C-alpha positions in Angstrom: 41.2 -87.8 -94.1 43.4 -84.4 -93.3 44.4 -83.7 -89.8 44.8 -80.7 -88.1 48.1 -80.3 -86.1 48.1 -77.1 -84.0 51.0 -75.7 -82.3 50.9 -75.2 -78.3 50.5 -71.2 -78.7 47.6 -72.0 -81.1 46.2 -74.9 -79.5 46.4 -72.5 -76.4 45.1 -69.2 -78.3 42.3 -71.5 -79.5 41.2 -71.8 -76.0 41.5 -68.7 -74.6 39.2 -67.7 -78.0 36.2 -70.0 -77.3 36.0 -69.3 -73.1 36.4 -65.6 -73.8 33.2 -65.9 -76.1 31.7 -67.8 -73.5 28.6 -65.7 -71.6 29.0 -67.8 -68.7 32.9 -67.5 -68.3 32.2 -63.7 -68.9 30.9 -63.4 -65.9 31.1 -65.5 -62.7 31.2 -65.5 -58.9 33.5 -67.7 -56.9 33.5 -68.6 -53.5 36.1 -69.9 -51.4 39.3 -69.0 -49.2 42.3 -67.3 -49.9 45.5 -68.6 -50.2 49.1 -67.8 -51.5 48.1 -64.1 -51.2 50.4 -62.0 -52.9 51.0 -58.7 -53.8 53.5 -58.0 -56.5 55.6 -54.5 -56.6 54.0 -53.8 -60.1 50.8 -53.4 -57.7 48.9 -56.9 -59.2 48.0 -59.5 -56.8 48.1 -63.1 -57.2 46.3 -65.8 -55.0 44.5 -68.7 -55.0 40.8 -69.4 -54.3 40.1 -73.0 -52.9 37.7 -75.3 -51.0 37.5 -78.8 -49.8 38.1 -80.5 -53.4 39.8 -77.8 -55.8 41.8 -74.8 -56.4 41.7 -71.8 -58.5 44.4 -69.5 -59.2 43.2 -65.6 -59.5 45.0 -62.4 -60.5 43.7 -59.0 -59.9 45.3 -56.2 -62.0 46.3 -53.0 -59.9 43.3 -50.9 -61.2 40.9 -53.2 -59.6 43.0 -53.4 -56.9 43.3 -49.6 -56.2 39.0 -50.8 -54.9 39.4 -52.6 -52.4 38.7 -51.2 -49.6 40.5 -53.7 -46.9 43.2 -56.0 -47.1 42.9 -59.6 -48.6 44.8 -62.1 -46.1 45.3 -66.1 -46.2 42.4 -67.6 -44.6 39.7 -65.3 -45.5 36.1 -67.0 -47.1 35.7 -64.6 -49.9 33.7 -64.1 -53.1 35.2 -63.3 -56.2 33.6 -62.2 -59.4 35.6 -61.7 -62.6 36.2 -63.4 -65.8 37.6 -67.0 -66.3 39.9 -67.2 -69.6 43.7 -68.6 -70.3 47.3 -67.7 -69.7 48.8 -68.5 -73.4 52.2 -68.7 -72.2 51.7 -71.2 -69.8 48.1 -73.0 -71.1 46.1 -72.8 -67.2 43.0 -70.8 -66.8 42.7 -68.2 -64.4 39.8 -66.2 -62.5 40.5 -62.9 -63.9 39.1 -61.1 -61.1 37.6 -57.4 -61.2 36.2 -57.4 -57.1 36.5 -59.5 -53.7 34.0 -59.9 -51.3 34.2 -61.1 -47.8 31.8 -63.5 -47.5 29.1 -63.2 -44.8 30.6 -60.1 -44.0 31.2 -56.5 -45.3 34.3 -55.5 -46.8 33.8 -52.0 -44.7 33.4 -53.8 -41.9 36.5 -55.9 -42.2 38.7 -52.7 -43.5 37.5 -51.3 -40.4 38.4 -54.4 -37.6 41.7 -54.3 -39.9 42.4 -50.5 -39.3 41.3 -51.1 -35.6 43.8 -53.8 -35.1 46.8 -52.1 -37.1 45.8 -49.1 -35.1 45.7 -50.3 -31.6 48.8 -52.5 -32.2 50.7 -49.3 -33.0 49.5 -47.8 -29.5 47.5 -45.0 -31.3 44.5 -45.8 -28.5 46.6 -46.2 -25.7 45.2 -44.0 -22.8 48.6 -42.2 -21.1 48.7 -41.0 -24.3 45.3 -38.6 -24.4 45.6 -34.9 -24.0 43.5 -33.5 -21.1 40.5 -30.9 -22.1 41.0 -27.6 -20.8 38.6 -26.9 -18.4 37.7 -23.4 -19.6 38.6 -22.9 -22.9 38.8 -19.4 -25.0 39.1 -20.6 -28.1 37.5 -24.4 -30.1 37.7 -25.0 -33.9 35.0 -27.0 -35.0 36.2 -29.2 -38.1 33.0 -30.3 -39.8 30.7 -29.5 -42.7 29.8 -25.9 -42.5 25.7 -26.4 -44.3 24.7 -29.6 -41.5 22.6 -30.0 -38.8 25.5 -31.4 -36.4 27.4 -27.5 -36.7 24.3 -25.9 -35.8 23.5 -28.0 -32.6 27.2 -27.3 -31.6 27.1 -23.7 -32.2 23.9 -23.5 -30.3 25.1 -25.5 -27.5 29.0 -24.0 -26.8 26.4 -20.4 -27.3 24.3 -21.5 -24.6 26.5 -23.0 -21.7 29.6 -20.9 -22.5 29.5 -17.7 -24.9 32.3 -16.4 -23.9 34.8 -18.8 -25.8 35.2 -17.3 -29.4 34.1 -20.2 -32.1 36.5 -20.9 -35.3 34.7 -23.0 -38.1 36.9 -24.8 -40.4 34.6 -26.3 -43.1 35.5 -29.4 -44.7 33.5 -31.6 -46.2 32.4 -35.1 -44.3 31.5 -37.6 -46.8 33.5 -39.4 -49.8 36.6 -39.3 -51.1 37.8 -35.9 -50.7 36.5 -36.0 -47.2 39.8 -37.3 -45.5 42.4 -34.9 -46.9 40.2 -32.0 -45.8 39.5 -33.1 -42.3 44.0 -33.7 -41.9 44.3 -30.3 -43.7 42.0 -28.8 -41.2 43.6 -30.3 -38.1 47.0 -29.6 -39.2 46.5 -25.9 -40.1 44.6 -25.6 -36.1 47.8 -27.3 -35.3 50.3 -25.0 -37.5 48.6 -21.5 -36.4 47.8 -22.5 -32.5 44.3 -21.2 -33.3 42.6 -23.0 -30.7 42.8 -24.3 -27.2 40.6 -27.6 -28.3 39.1 -29.4 -31.5 35.9 -31.0 -31.9 35.7 -32.8 -35.3 32.3 -34.9 -36.6 29.5 -34.9 -38.1 26.1 -36.1 -37.8 24.6 -39.9 -38.0 24.8 -42.1 -40.9 25.4 -45.6 -43.1 28.6 -46.7 -42.3 29.4 -45.6 -45.9 28.6 -41.9 -44.6 30.7 -41.7 -41.7 33.8 -44.1 -43.6 35.6 -40.2 -43.8 36.0 -40.9 -39.8 37.3 -44.2 -40.1 40.5 -43.5 -42.8 43.7 -43.9 -41.4 45.2 -40.6 -42.5 42.3 -39.0 -40.4 43.0 -40.9 -37.5 46.9 -40.1 -37.5 46.2 -36.9 -38.1 44.0 -36.6 -34.6 47.0 -38.6 -33.0 49.8 -36.2 -33.8 47.5 -33.3 -32.9 49.6 -30.9 -29.8 45.6 -29.6 -29.1 43.3 -31.7 -27.9 40.7 -33.2 -30.1 37.1 -34.7 -29.3 35.5 -36.7 -31.5 31.7 -36.4 -32.5 30.4 -38.4 -34.7 27.2 -39.9 -35.2 25.2 -41.3 -32.7 25.6 -43.0 -29.6 25.8 -46.5 -31.3 27.9 -45.0 -33.9 32.3 -45.8 -32.9 34.4 -44.8 -35.5 38.6 -45.1 -35.7 38.6 -41.4 -34.7 36.6 -41.9 -31.6 39.5 -44.4 -30.6 42.2 -41.8 -31.5 40.6 -39.0 -30.2 41.3 -37.3 -26.8 37.9 -37.9 -25.9 34.4 -38.8 -27.8 31.3 -37.8 -27.4 28.0 -39.9 -28.4 26.5 -37.1 -30.5 28.1 -33.1 -32.1 25.8 -31.4 -29.4 27.2 -34.0 -26.2 30.9 -33.1 -27.5 29.6 -29.3 -27.6 29.2 -30.0 -23.4 32.0 -31.9 -23.0 34.1 -29.2 -24.1 33.1 -26.3 -22.0 31.3 -26.1 -18.8 28.0 -24.9 -18.5 27.3 -21.2 -17.3 24.8 -21.8 -14.9 26.5 -24.1 -12.7 29.5 -21.7 -13.2 27.6 -19.1 -11.8 25.8 -21.2 -9.3 29.5 -22.4 -8.0 30.5 -18.7 -8.1 27.9 -17.9 -6.2 28.2 -20.5 -3.4 32.5 -19.8 -3.5 31.0 -16.7 -2.0 29.1 -17.5 0.6 31.9 -19.8 1.6 34.7 -17.1 1.6 32.5 -14.7 3.1 32.2 -16.7 6.2 35.0 -18.0 6.4 36.0 -13.9 6.5 33.4 -13.5 9.4 34.8 -15.8 11.4 38.4 -15.3 10.8 37.1 -11.4 11.8 35.4 -12.7 14.6 38.8 -14.8 16.0 40.8 -11.8 15.7 38.3 -9.7 17.7 38.1 -12.1 20.3 41.9 -11.9 20.5 42.1 -8.6 20.6 39.6 -8.3 23.4 41.9 -10.9 25.7 44.9 -8.9 24.9 43.4 -6.0 26.1 42.2 -7.5 29.5 45.6 -9.1 29.8 47.5 -7.6 33.2 50.6 -6.7 31.3 48.8 -4.0 28.6 46.8 -2.6 31.6 50.5 -2.0 33.9 54.1 -3.2 32.5 55.0 -3.2 36.2 52.6 -6.4 36.1 55.6 -7.8 33.9 58.3 -6.6 35.7 56.6 -8.5 39.5 56.0 -11.1 37.8 59.7 -11.4 36.4 60.8 -10.8 39.8 59.0 -13.6 41.5 60.2 -16.0 39.0 63.6 -15.3 40.5 62.8 -15.4 43.8 61.8 -18.8 43.1 64.4 -19.7 40.8 66.6 -18.2 43.5 65.3 -20.6 46.1 64.8 -23.7 43.8 68.7 -23.8 43.0 69.7 -23.0 47.0 67.7 -26.3 48.1 69.5 -28.2 45.0 72.6 -27.2 45.9 72.0 -28.1 49.8 71.1 -31.0 48.8 74.1 -31.5 46.7 76.4 -30.7 49.7 74.6 -32.7 52.0 74.7 -36.1 49.1 78.6 -34.8 48.6 79.2 -34.6 52.4 77.2 -38.1 53.2 79.9 -39.7 50.7 83.0 -38.0 52.3 82.3 -39.4 55.5 81.7 -43.2 54.2 85.5 -42.8 52.2 86.7 -41.5 55.3 85.5 -43.8 57.8 86.0 -46.7 55.3 89.2 -45.5 54.9 90.1 -45.0 58.7 89.1 -48.6 59.3 92.2 -49.8 56.7 95.0 -47.3 58.5 98.1 -49.1 59.9 97.5 -46.9 62.9 94.5 -48.6 64.3 96.7 -51.8 64.0 99.4 -50.4 66.3 96.6 -49.5 68.9 96.0 -52.3 69.4 99.2 -53.3 70.6 101.2 -54.1 67.5 104.2 -52.6 65.9 106.0 -52.1 63.0 109.4 -52.8 62.7 112.2 -50.7 59.9 116.0 -50.3 58.9 117.2 -47.4 59.4 116.5 -47.0 55.7 113.0 -47.3 56.1 112.1 -50.5 55.0 109.7 -52.9 56.5 111.1 -56.2 58.3 109.0 -59.0 57.9 111.2 -61.7 58.2 113.9 -62.9 60.7 116.2 -63.3 58.1 115.8 -60.0 56.7 118.1 -58.5 59.4 121.9 -59.2 60.9 123.4 -59.1 64.2 124.6 -55.8 65.2 122.0 -53.7 62.6 120.1 -50.7 63.5 116.3 -50.6 63.6 113.2 -48.8 65.0 110.2 -49.9 65.9 107.0 -47.8 65.2 104.5 -48.2 68.1 101.2 -46.7 68.9 102.5 -43.8 70.6 106.6 -43.1 70.0 109.8 -45.0 68.6 112.1 -47.5 69.9 115.0 -47.6 68.6 117.6 -50.5 69.0 120.1 -53.0 67.6 120.1 -57.2 67.1 121.8 -59.1 69.2 120.5 -62.4 68.3 
């Protein structure tokens, strides 16, 4: 019996041919957890799908990977579809993926949450970066579909509330692959030519797929970079898109966006009437106060006769003079009393008082006081000063 001997390449080729011809392996779905996910410069994705018992090598080529609407990450639960075959060079079988879907959650929801997290971390949602919506805009640019109900509702509401504002419609597609570039282009055009004071962009309600253009990263960045304030008006109240987070103001509906963009002319008219009434009352009060002031001045004595003013000033001069004289007299009296006290104290300490009591002062001829007997010599001439007169004498002992 002859034995067939295969080369490695022949055996791998045979196995590949058998697997490629299997109907079961030509289209399979595999549930598992992503691991070792890598994207090569070529655009091909290489990863592993694993569960608690086994692992499967997978590859997704660039063409199929370009259709992904979310970014696969390690640890994500997914369902991968494709065909199973052998890579002849390595002799290992692997899953050639044509699609990946998050397990239990739609891929659009995953893409939405991933982009939301990314832009939030970059600061595109920060409140302090929001621009103020002008209170009385003169020109309003509406970026939406020209044939939808949303644009008709906005035109109707704006015309009713603030008809003096000029409306500029920038028609774009709001659904499909062409919608994001057109919306971005319209926003940049409005900014480049400064055609409006505020921009409203949005569309009516629909499914998440219908609203997806306003979850596009390009649209979000165009809104963020706009120098003109942007109001986002997408879908209905429960619909929240990435554009709503980035815009300077979010409206629940397109009609609500029109209401937020302009004031109500009825309310403005009422405010003007109220202001007119308040101004009239304030002016009336001011006129009455001026009239009372004028009447008061008219009754003033000075205006009736200038002599009244001179007489009042004369009386003031007399009063001031009397007050100054009184103050001067008091000051002189105080000074005189102080002088008497000082004189009495000085007199009490005067040597003449001592002489009056019978004492005398002995001086040498040069006026030096003699305090001790040893200060003089026999035959020296002295002068004795008494209370009345002086005595000249000579020391004999």
